[in-house]
C-alpha positions in Angstrom: 7.6 -3.2 -31.0 10.4 -1.8 -28.9 9.8 -1.9 -25.2 9.6 1.4 -23.3 8.3 1.9 -19.7 7.6 4.9 -17.6 7.5 4.8 -13.9 5.5 7.5 -12.3 6.1 8.0 -8.6 4.3 10.4 -6.3 6.7 12.5 -4.3 6.4 12.1 -0.5 2.8 10.9 -1.2 1.2 10.9 2.2 2.7 14.3 3.2 1.7 15.7 -0.3 -1.9 14.5 0.3 -2.0 16.5 3.5 -0.8 19.6 1.7 -3.3 19.5 -1.1 -6.1 20.7 1.1 -4.1 22.9 3.5 -1.8 25.3 1.6 -0.5 26.6 4.9 1.6 23.4 5.2 3.7 24.3 2.1 7.3 24.7 3.0 6.8 23.3 6.5 8.2 20.0 7.8 5.5 17.2 7.8 5.6 13.7 9.2 2.8 11.1 9.0 2.7 8.4 11.7 1.8 4.7 11.6 -1.1 3.0 13.3 -1.7 4.2 16.8 0.5 7.2 16.1 3.6 5.0 16.7 6.4 5.7 14.2 7.2 7.9 11.3 6.1 6.3 8.0 6.3 9.4 5.7 8.2 12.7 5.6 8.2 15.8 3.6 11.6 17.0 2.2 11.7 19.6 5.0 11.4 16.9 7.6 14.1 14.8 5.9 16.4 17.8 6.0 15.9 18.0 9.8 17.3 14.5 10.0 14.0 12.8 11.0 14.4 9.1 10.1 11.8 6.6 8.8 10.6 4.4 11.6 11.5 7.0 14.2 9.2 6.6 17.3 7.0 9.6 17.7 7.7 10.0 21.5 11.4 10.4 20.8 10.7 13.4 18.5 8.8 15.6 20.9 11.5 18.2 21.4 12.3 18.3 17.7 8.6 18.7 16.8 8.2 21.6 19.2 11.5 23.2 18.2 11.0 23.1 14.5 7.2 23.3 14.4 7.0 19.9 12.7 3.4 19.2 11.5 2.4 15.8 12.7 -0.5 13.7 11.2 -2.1 10.3 11.9 -2.2 8.1 8.9 -5.4 8.8 6.9 -5.5 5.9 4.5 -9.0 6.7 3.3 -7.8 10.1 2.0 -4.6 8.6 0.6 -6.4 5.8 -1.2 -8.9 8.1 -2.8 -6.1 10.6 -3.9 -4.2 7.6 -5.3 -7.2 6.7 -7.5 -7.4 10.3 -8.8 -3.7 10.2 -9.7 -4.0 6.9 -11.5 -7.1 8.1 -13.4 -5.1 11.1 -14.6 -2.2 8.9 -15.7 -4.6 6.6 -17.6 -5.4 9.4 -20.0 -1.9 9.3 -21.4 -1.8 5.5 -22.3 -4.3 2.7 -22.2 -1.7 0.3 -20.7 -1.0 1.1 -17.0 0.0 -1.1 -14.0 -0.8 0.3 -10.6 2.2 -0.9 -8.8 1.5 0.5 -5.4 -0.6 3.3 -3.8 1.9 5.9 -5.1 3.5 4.3 -8.1 2.5 3.2 -11.6 4.2 1.7 -14.6 3.0 2.9 -18.0 3.7 1.2 -21.4 5.1 3.8 -23.8 6.3 1.3 -26.4 4.4 3.1 -29.2 5.8 6.6 -28.2 9.4 6.4 -29.5 8.5 8.9 -32.2 7.2 11.4 -29.6 9.2 13.9 -27.7 9.2 11.8 -24.6 10.6 14.4 -22.2 7.9 16.9 -23.3 5.2 14.2 -23.1 6.2 13.1 -19.6 6.4 16.8 -18.5 2.9 17.2 -19.8 1.9 14.1 -17.8 3.5 15.5 -14.7 1.8 18.9 -15.1 -1.6 17.3 -15.7 -1.4 15.2 -12.5 -0.4 18.3 -10.6 -3.3 20.4 -12.1 -5.9 17.7 -11.5 -4.9 16.5 -8.1 -2.2 18.8 -6.6 0.1 15.8 -6.1 3.7 16.3 -7.4 5.2 13.3 -9.3 8.5 12.2 -10.8 8.7 10.3 -14.1 11.5 8.0 -15.2 11.5 6.4 -18.7 13.6 3.5 -19.9 13.5 0.3 -22.0 12.9 -1.9 -18.9 11.0 -1.6 -15.6 14.2 -1.9 -13.6 15.9 0.9 -15.6 12.7 3.0 -15.4 12.9 2.6 -11.6 16.5 3.8 -11.7 15.6 6.7 -14.0 12.8 7.8 -11.7 15.2 7.8 -8.7 17.6 10.0 -10.5 14.8 12.3 -11.7 13.9 13.0 -8.1 17.5 13.8 -7.1 18.7 15.7 -10.1 17.8 19.5 -10.2 18.6 19.4 -14.0 16.1 16.6 -14.6 13.4 18.6 -12.7 11.3 15.5 -12.1 11.5 13.9 -15.6 14.4 11.7 -16.9 14.3 9.7 -20.1 17.1 7.1 -20.4 17.0 5.8 -24.0 20.4 7.0 -25.1 23.3 4.5 -24.5 25.7 7.2 -23.1 23.1 8.5 -20.7 22.3 5.0 -19.6 25.9 4.2 -18.9 26.4 7.4 -16.9 23.2 6.7 -14.9 24.3 3.1 -14.1 27.7 4.2 -13.0 26.2 6.8 -10.6 23.8 4.3 -9.0 25.1 2.2 -6.1 24.3 -1.5 -6.5 22.2 -1.5 -3.3 19.9 1.1 -4.8 19.0 -1.1 -7.8 15.4 -2.3 -7.6 15.5 -6.0 -6.5 19.0 -6.0 -5.0 18.8 -4.5 -1.5 21.3 -4.4 1.4 21.9 -8.1 1.8 23.0 -8.7 -1.8 24.8 -5.3 -1.9 27.1 -6.4 0.9 27.7 -9.7 -0.8 28.4 -8.1 -4.2 30.8 -5.5 -2.7 32.9 -8.4 -1.5 33.4 -9.4 -5.1 34.1 -5.8 -6.2 30.6 -5.0 -7.6 29.7 -1.6 -6.2 27.6 0.1 -8.9 24.7 -0.8 -11.2 27.2 -0.6 -14.1 29.4 -3.3 -12.4 26.4 -5.5 -11.9 25.3 -5.1 -15.5 28.7 -6.6 -16.6 28.7 -9.5 -14.2 28.6 -12.9 -15.9 25.3 -14.8 -16.0 27.0 -17.8 -14.2 28.2 -15.5 -11.4 24.8 -13.9 -11.0 22.9 -17.2 -11.0 25.3 -18.6 -8.4 25.1 -15.7 -6.0 21.7 -14.1 -6.7 19.6 -16.9 -8.2 17.5 -16.7 -11.3 15.6 -13.8 -9.9 18.8 -11.8 -9.7 19.7 -12.8 -13.3 16.4 -11.2 -14.4 17.4 -7.9 -12.7 20.8 -8.0 -14.4 19.2 -8.7 -17.8 16.9 -5.7 -17.3 19.9 -3.6 -16.5 21.3 -4.6 -19.9 18.1 -3.4 -21.5 16.4 -6.8 -21.9 12.8 -6.7 -20.6 12.0 -9.6 -18.3 8.8 -8.2 -16.7 5.7 -7.1 -18.6 3.0 -4.8 -17.3 0.5 -6.5 -14.9 -2.7 -4.6 -16.0 -5.0 -7.1 -14.3 -4.5 -7.4 -10.5 -4.4 -11.1 -9.6 -6.9 -12.2 -7.0 -5.3 -12.6 -3.5 -4.9 -16.1 -2.2 -5.2 -15.0 1.5 -6.7 -11.8 2.9 -5.8 -10.6 6.4 -7.4 -7.7 8.2 -5.9 -6.8 11.6 -5.1 -3.7 13.7 -3.5 -3.0 17.1 -5.9 -1.6 19.6 -5.7 2.0 20.8 -5.2 0.7 24.3 -5.0 -2.7 26.0 -8.3 -4.5 25.8 -9.5 -7.0 28.4 -13.2 -7.7 27.8 -14.6 -10.2 25.3 -17.2 -7.7 24.1 -14.6 -5.2 23.0 -12.5 -7.8 21.2 -15.6 -9.2 19.6 -16.5 -5.7 18.2 -13.1 -5.4 16.7 -13.0 -8.9 15.3 -16.5 -8.5 13.8 -15.3 -5.4 12.0 -12.2 -7.2 10.6 -14.4 -10.1 9.4 -16.7 -7.6 7.7 -13.7 -6.0 6.0 -12.5 -9.4 4.7 -15.9 -10.1 3.3 -15.9 -6.7 1.5 -12.5 -7.4 0.0 -13.7 -10.9 -1.2 -16.7 -9.4 -2.9 -14.6 -6.7 -4.5 -12.5 -9.4 -6.2 -15.5 -11.6 -6.9 -14.3 -14.4 -4.8 -15.3 -16.5 -1.8 -13.2 -18.0 1.0 -13.4 -21.6 2.3 -11.6 -21.1 5.6 -11.4 -18.4 8.3 -8.8 -17.9 11.0 -9.1 -15.6 14.0 -6.1 -14.7 16.2 -5.6 -12.7 19.4 -2.4 -11.6 21.1 -1.1 -9.6 24.0 1.7 -7.0 23.7 5.0 -9.0 23.4 6.9 -5.9 24.6 4.9 -5.4 27.8 5.7 -7.0 31.1 3.6 -9.8 32.5 2.3 -13.1 31.2 1.9 -13.2 27.4 -0.7 -15.0 25.4 -1.2 -15.8 21.7 -3.7 -18.1 20.1 -5.6 -18.7 16.9 -8.4 -20.8 15.6 -9.2 -21.9 12.0 -12.6 -22.9 10.9 -13.2 -24.7 7.6 -16.5 -23.2 6.2 -19.1 -25.7 5.1 -19.5 -23.7 1.8 -17.1 -21.0 0.6 -18.7 -17.6 1.1 -18.2 -13.9 0.9 -21.2 -13.0 3.0 -20.6 -10.6 5.9 -23.2 -12.3 8.0 -21.6 -15.7 7.7 -18.1 -14.3 8.2 -19.1 -12.5 11.3 -20.9 -15.6 12.7 -17.9 -17.9 12.2 -15.4 -15.3 13.4 -17.4 -15.0 16.7 -17.4 -18.8 17.1 -13.6 -18.9 16.6 -13.0 -16.0 19.0 -15.0 -17.6 21.8 -12.8 -20.7 21.6 -9.5 -18.9 22.0 -10.5 -15.9 24.3 -9.1 -16.2 27.8 -9.9 -13.9 30.7 -7.2 -12.1 32.6 -5.1 -10.9 29.7 -4.5 -7.4 28.3 -4.9 -7.9 24.6 -3.1 -5.7 22.1 -4.3 -7.1 18.8 -6.7 -9.3 17.0 -7.2 -10.2 13.4 -9.1 -12.2 10.8 -7.5 -14.2 7.9 -9.5 -15.7 5.2 -8.0 -18.4 2.9 -9.0 -21.2 0.5 -10.1 -18.4 -1.9 -11.8 -19.3 -5.1 -13.8 -17.5 -7.8 -17.4 -16.9 -6.6 -18.8 -18.6 -9.7 -16.8 -21.8 -8.9 -18.0 -22.5 -5.4 -18.7 -26.1 -4.6 -22.2 -26.2 -3.1 -23.8 -28.6 -0.5 -27.1 -30.4 -1.0 -27.8 -29.9 2.8 -26.8 -26.3 2.9 -29.3 -24.4 5.1 -28.2 -21.0 4.0 -30.3 -19.1 1.3 -27.3 -18.0 -0.7 -29.2 -16.1 -3.3 -30.8 -14.0 -0.5 -27.4 -13.4 1.1 -26.1 -12.3 -2.3 -28.8 -9.8 -2.9 -28.4 -8.4 0.6 -24.7 -8.0 0.2 -25.1 -6.2 -3.1 -27.5 -3.8 -1.4 -25.1 -3.3 1.5 -22.1 -2.6 -0.7 -24.2 -0.2 -2.9 -25.4 1.9 0.0 -22.0 2.0 1.7 -20.4 3.0 -1.5 -22.9 5.7 -2.2 -23.4 7.1 1.3 -20.1 6.3 3.0 -18.5 3.3 4.5 -20.3 1.7 7.5 -23.6 3.6 6.9 -24.9 0.0 7.2 -23.0 -2.5 9.4 -23.5 -5.5 11.7 -24.7 -4.5 15.1 -22.0 -6.7 16.7 -19.4 -4.2 15.5 -20.6 -1.8 18.2 -20.8 2.0 18.0 -18.5 3.2 20.8 -15.4 1.5 19.5 -13.3 2.4 22.6 -10.7 -0.1 21.3 -10.2 1.7 18.0 -6.8 2.9 16.7 -5.3 5.9 18.4 -5.4 8.7 15.8 -5.1 12.0 17.6 -3.7 13.9 14.6 -6.1 12.7 12.0 -6.9 15.1 9.1 -10.4 15.4 7.7 -11.7 13.0 5.0 -11.7 15.8 2.4 -12.7 13.8 -0.6 -14.9 11.0 0.8 -17.0 12.6 3.5 -19.5 15.3 2.6 -19.1 17.1 6.0 -15.4 17.3 5.5 -15.4 18.9 2.0 -13.5 22.2 1.9 -15.8 25.2 1.7 -14.6 28.2 -0.4 -16.1 31.6 0.2 -16.0 34.0 -2.7 
């Protein structure tokens, strides 16, 4: 079977999600900010045209925001995650083989579709995603994943392509490679681009024709795989099964400096709960838990950072146990007199839940914990996250992220569902 991959990428995904439920935003510049409304992490095309850069601190843009009526949003990851699932479900109707590469990208295996009008098929795919979700996407098709990435990039930039570019013809491939700077090739980046330029390699076409010995010497074996993919030799298959994570970290910066143990404990309890949820979702348990706290390294005054790791007696994914051990670890590292900026929980020593090594003297009724966690997850999934939670998470959450421009949870909270009057 001849290899053929499609890369489907959502255009300006976070900004597009905000527009789906508020048509008045169409044609207006939009930016989405990072945690605590710090820096720009997403921009609409209109915002890009104004010269707003990725990573630009929000406080530096106040005059521009007012002058150009830029619409500013706090990051709403609950909304973006749910919209991503809807996009991926729509794409899955076009092929059974799909790899969700990121929240806004997916690779599709189209190896059996060479006899199909690929451009028409991909345009149908694009239109379907738009009709079902309101999210605009671009589609690039090529014999390898690296070339599909390249095709997708050109599909976004070319008015003629209009969001869909199929690179299966050798002449079209050659032209695309010559038009692509080497630093824009997936897997190359700025550091290698600067090094390659020294040797006269400026485009993807130049890199494709570099010798294997040269690439191995200057870009290692990983770089050689990239070059082979540029030549049309597939070196990466679809990863349809997401591998279980070996470490899971949940951490957030506080909305304001925190000084009391009770506030840090509330946040740390929440992070431990999230780690336990993620473990259960991938049917795993963790054998170790680490808690860390830190002050703001950019602030004046005395700084403090510390962490504590606890080896768990028996690997677990129980929220109750995770919260218990996280609180013990936090007590051992908390120091009064500091203005804390951040805390976090890391779980490690992860293994499949059905391969946990038990303990004859284990005092925990693990079957009871398992049934309780199943009920907890089921209710929170059905009625909304944190309908049930540990009391030590608190209810006030004065330390929570600063999100002053947060949009409604249109698709995951009943009270935020858009009402239409006919």
